[in-house]
C-alpha positions as CSV (number, residue, x, y, z in Angstrom):
1,M,-14.2,13.7,-25.7
2,P,-11.0,14.8,-26.5
3,E,-8.4,12.2,-27.6
4,P,-6.2,10.5,-25.2
5,D,-2.1,11.2,-24.9
6,V,-0.4,8.5,-26.6
7,L,3.0,9.8,-25.0
8,C,6.7,8.9,-27.5
9,A,8.3,5.2,-26.6
10,P,11.7,4.1,-28.1
11,P,11.2,2.5,-30.9
12,A,11.4,-1.4,-31.2
13,T,13.9,-3.5,-30.7
14,A,14.9,-7.3,-31.8
15,A,13.8,-8.1,-28.4
16,G,9.8,-7.2,-29.6
17,P,7.6,-4.1,-29.5
18,A,8.2,-1.0,-27.6
19,P,6.2,-0.3,-24.9
20,Q,3.2,2.3,-25.4
21,W,2.2,4.8,-22.8
22,L,-1.2,6.3,-22.5
23,R,-2.6,9.0,-20.5
24,P,-6.4,8.5,-20.4
25,T,-8.7,11.8,-19.9
26,S,-11.4,10.1,-18.0
27,I,-12.1,6.6,-15.0
28,A,-14.2,5.2,-18.2
29,E,-11.2,5.5,-20.7
30,A,-8.9,4.2,-18.1
31,V,-10.8,1.5,-17.8
32,Q,-11.5,1.0,-21.1
33,M,-7.7,0.7,-22.1
34,R,-6.7,-1.6,-19.3
35,A,-9.2,-3.9,-21.4
36,D,-7.8,-2.9,-24.6
37,H,-4.2,-3.7,-24.0
38,A,-3.5,-7.0,-22.6
39,G,-0.6,-6.8,-19.6
40,S,-1.4,-3.0,-19.4
41,Q,-0.4,-1.9,-15.8
42,Y,-1.9,1.5,-14.0
43,A,0.7,3.9,-12.8
44,A,0.3,7.0,-10.8
45,G,4.1,7.8,-9.3
46,M,5.6,4.4,-11.0
47,T,8.2,4.3,-8.3
48,A,7.3,0.5,-7.9
49,L,6.9,0.3,-11.2
50,Q,10.6,1.5,-12.1
51,L,11.8,-1.0,-9.5
52,G,11.0,-3.4,-12.4
53,W,12.2,-1.6,-15.7
54,P,15.0,-3.3,-17.4
55,E,17.7,-1.3,-18.8
56,A,17.9,-0.7,-22.4
57,P,19.9,1.4,-24.7
58,H,17.4,4.0,-24.2
59,G,17.8,4.0,-20.2
60,S,15.6,2.0,-17.9
61,R,11.8,2.0,-19.3
62,P,8.9,-0.8,-18.7
63,E,8.0,-3.8,-21.3
64,T,4.4,-3.2,-21.0
65,T,2.0,-0.5,-21.6
66,V,1.4,2.0,-19.2
67,I,-1.9,3.9,-18.4
68,D,-0.5,6.9,-17.1
69,I,-3.5,8.1,-14.3
70,S,-1.7,10.5,-12.3
71,R,-3.7,13.2,-13.7
72,L,-7.2,11.7,-13.7
73,D,-9.5,13.6,-11.2
74,M,-10.2,11.2,-8.1
75,G,-11.3,13.8,-5.8
76,P,-9.2,15.6,-2.9
77,V,-6.0,14.6,-1.8
78,V,-8.0,14.1,1.5
79,M,-11.7,14.1,2.3
80,Q,-13.6,13.5,5.4
81,Q,-16.5,11.2,4.9
82,P,-19.8,10.4,7.2
83,G,-18.9,8.4,10.3
84,G,-15.5,9.7,11.0
85,W,-14.1,7.9,7.6
86,L,-10.8,9.9,6.1
87,R,-10.8,9.2,2.0
88,I,-7.4,9.4,0.6
89,A,-7.7,9.9,-3.2
90,A,-5.5,6.8,-4.8
91,N,-3.0,8.5,-6.9
92,A,-1.9,11.6,-4.6
93,P,1.2,11.6,-3.3
94,L,1.7,10.4,-0.2
95,E,3.5,13.2,0.8
96,Q,0.4,15.5,0.2
97,V,-1.3,12.8,2.3
98,R,1.0,12.9,5.0
99,R,1.4,16.6,5.3
100,D,-2.7,16.9,4.8
101,P,-4.4,19.0,7.7
102,L,-6.7,16.1,7.8
103,T,-4.2,13.6,8.6
104,A,-2.6,15.8,11.8
105,R,-4.2,14.1,14.3
106,F,-3.9,10.7,12.2
107,D,-0.5,9.7,14.1
108,A,-0.4,6.3,13.2
109,L,-1.4,6.7,9.3
110,R,1.7,9.7,9.6
111,S,3.9,7.0,10.9
112,L,3.1,4.7,8.0
113,I,3.8,7.1,5.3
114,D,6.9,8.3,7.0
115,A,8.0,4.3,7.1
116,I,7.1,3.8,3.5
117,A,9.8,5.9,1.7
118,A,12.3,8.5,1.8
119,T,10.4,12.0,1.5
120,G,11.9,12.4,-2.3
121,V,9.5,9.1,-3.2
122,R,6.8,9.8,-1.2
123,G,6.4,13.1,-3.7
124,L,5.8,10.7,-6.1
125,A,5.0,7.2,-4.6
126,T,0.8,7.0,-3.7
127,L,-1.1,4.8,-1.3
128,G,-2.9,3.2,-4.1
129,G,-0.1,2.0,-5.5
130,N,1.2,1.0,-2.7
131,L,-1.5,-0.9,-1.9
132,C,-1.7,-2.4,-5.6
133,W,1.9,-3.3,-5.5
134,G,1.6,-6.1,-3.4
135,T,4.2,-6.1,-1.2
136,G,3.8,-2.4,-0.1
137,D,3.6,-1.7,3.1
138,A,0.2,-0.1,3.5
139,A,-1.2,-3.8,2.8
140,V,-0.5,-4.5,6.6
141,F,-1.7,-1.0,8.1
142,C,-5.1,-1.6,6.1
143,A,-5.3,-5.0,7.8
144,A,-5.0,-3.8,11.2
145,F,-7.3,-0.5,10.7
146,E,-11.0,-0.9,9.6
147,T,-10.6,0.1,5.6
148,R,-12.6,0.3,2.4
149,L,-11.2,0.7,-1.0
150,M,-13.3,1.8,-3.8
151,T,-12.5,1.1,-7.3
152,A,-14.3,2.3,-10.6
153,Q,-16.1,-1.1,-9.9
154,G,-17.2,-0.7,-7.2
155,P,-16.5,-1.0,-3.4
156,V,-14.0,-4.2,-2.3
157,T,-12.0,-5.4,0.6
158,R,-8.4,-5.7,0.9
159,E,-8.1,-9.4,0.6
160,A,-10.4,-9.4,-2.6
161,L,-8.6,-6.3,-4.6
162,P,-8.8,-7.5,-8.3
163,P,-4.9,-7.5,-9.8
164,D,-6.7,-5.3,-12.8
165,A,-9.1,-3.2,-10.7
166,L,-8.4,0.7,-11.4
167,L,-8.1,2.0,-7.5
168,L,-9.9,5.5,-6.9
169,A,-9.6,6.2,-3.1
170,V,-9.0,4.5,0.4
171,D,-11.1,5.1,3.0
172,I,-9.6,4.7,6.5
173,R,-11.3,5.1,10.1
174,P,-8.7,6.9,12.7
175,A,-8.1,4.9,15.7
176,P,-5.3,4.7,18.3
177,G,-2.7,2.4,16.7
178,F,1.0,2.0,15.8
179,I,2.7,0.6,12.6
180,E,6.4,-0.7,13.4
181,K,9.1,-1.8,10.4
182,V,12.2,-3.5,10.1
183,G,13.3,-2.5,6.9
184,F,16.2,-3.6,4.6
185,R,19.0,-0.6,3.7
186,A,17.6,0.2,0.3
187,A,15.2,3.6,0.6
188,F,12.1,2.0,-1.4
189,S,11.9,-1.6,-0.8
190,P,9.7,-4.5,0.4
191,A,10.1,-4.7,4.8
192,R,11.5,-7.9,6.2
193,V,9.2,-7.4,9.1
194,L,5.7,-5.0,9.5
195,L,3.7,-5.0,12.7
196,A,-0.1,-3.2,13.2
197,G,-1.8,-2.4,15.4
198,C,-5.4,-0.6,15.7
199,E,-7.6,-0.1,18.9
200,G,-10.8,-0.2,19.4
201,N,-13.9,-1.7,21.5
202,G,-11.1,-3.3,24.2
203,H,-9.1,-5.3,21.7
204,L,-6.4,-4.5,19.7
205,R,-6.5,-5.7,15.8
206,L,-3.1,-7.4,14.7
207,A,-1.6,-7.2,11.5
208,A,1.8,-8.3,10.5
209,R,3.4,-9.5,7.3
210,L,7.2,-11.9,7.6
211,Q,8.9,-10.9,3.9
212,G,7.7,-13.8,1.6
213,L,4.2,-14.7,3.3
214,P,0.7,-13.4,3.5
215,V,-0.9,-10.8,6.0
216,A,-1.6,-12.5,9.2
217,V,-4.1,-10.8,11.4
218,A,-5.0,-11.9,15.1
219,T,-6.9,-9.8,17.6
220,V,-5.8,-9.5,21.4
221,T,-7.3,-7.4,24.4
222,C,-6.0,-4.0,25.1
223,A,-4.7,-5.7,28.2
224,P,-3.1,-9.1,27.6
225,S,-1.9,-11.3,29.6
226,P,2.0,-13.0,29.1
227,S,0.1,-16.0,27.7
228,D,-2.4,-14.0,25.0
229,I,1.2,-11.8,23.9
230,A,2.9,-15.3,23.4
231,A,-0.1,-17.0,21.7
232,V,-0.8,-13.7,19.2
233,A,3.1,-13.9,18.0
234,D,2.5,-17.5,17.7
235,A,-0.7,-16.6,14.9
236,L,1.0,-13.8,13.3
237,C,4.4,-15.8,12.4
238,A,2.4,-19.0,11.5
239,G,4.0,-20.1,8.1
240,A,7.6,-19.0,9.3
241,A,10.7,-21.4,9.6
242,P,11.0,-22.4,13.8
243,D,14.4,-20.6,13.5
244,S,13.8,-17.7,11.3
245,E,15.4,-14.8,12.3
246,D,12.4,-12.6,11.1
247,A,10.4,-14.3,13.1
248,A,12.0,-13.5,16.2
249,I,12.1,-10.1,15.6
250,L,8.6,-10.1,14.9
251,R,8.1,-11.8,18.4
252,A,10.4,-9.2,19.8
253,L,8.0,-6.4,18.1
254,C,5.1,-8.0,19.9
255,A,6.5,-7.9,23.1
256,G,7.4,-4.5,23.1
257,Q,4.4,-3.4,22.1
258,L,2.2,-5.3,24.5
259,G,4.2,-6.3,26.9
260,A,3.6,-2.3,28.1
261,R,-0.1,-3.0,28.0
262,V,0.2,-6.0,30.1
263,A,-3.2,-6.2,33.2
């Protein structure tokens, strides 16, 4: 097996040793590197990673070891799976996913990708990175839609994704649905409010997140009554302050999406 690439790093400073940049040549090697370097992190597009880089004499750079997984073979950008699932390579740039013919009719997925960031960022950012970021928009989408996460250690649920897992692919079952985002003016930042919904078997599975709170999930009939709408909005706003502006925004989004479906 060829030796992994060790990319050049700035010299050490008085603040501590310089970080390393490692480029593994296989999945197994990447996992071993993570085990060998305490505090290291995987990165592909590195868009979310850059948000936390401090300024230094040599420019912005991370403070910990970075394991560059952008060149690892995680399969095709998008691949059809049995049962109607789509498998998306975790290190595939979002813009490639958006333009892939297999996602052409999955309007909700394309809406998600459009909402994550501007085109330039989508050329680097990945679905795997957005999910592992912890505050990325994809977590709400994957909570609403039927999703499977494939890691180097095996399949896991979104809720049980270990912080040190190497995510290889995201399986999503296409279905009618939507995602709405109310964000900040910054081109690539966590949303203030996110609401996603997926239709199936006469019901609408909703997932939402208010800034600073965990993802909340609720289910309502596809033809809800006004009282159903109020109840599901209450469930999705659980944990928010009563006078929260973001909670008011989420209630308005629920009313707009569900109001048109009232029985």
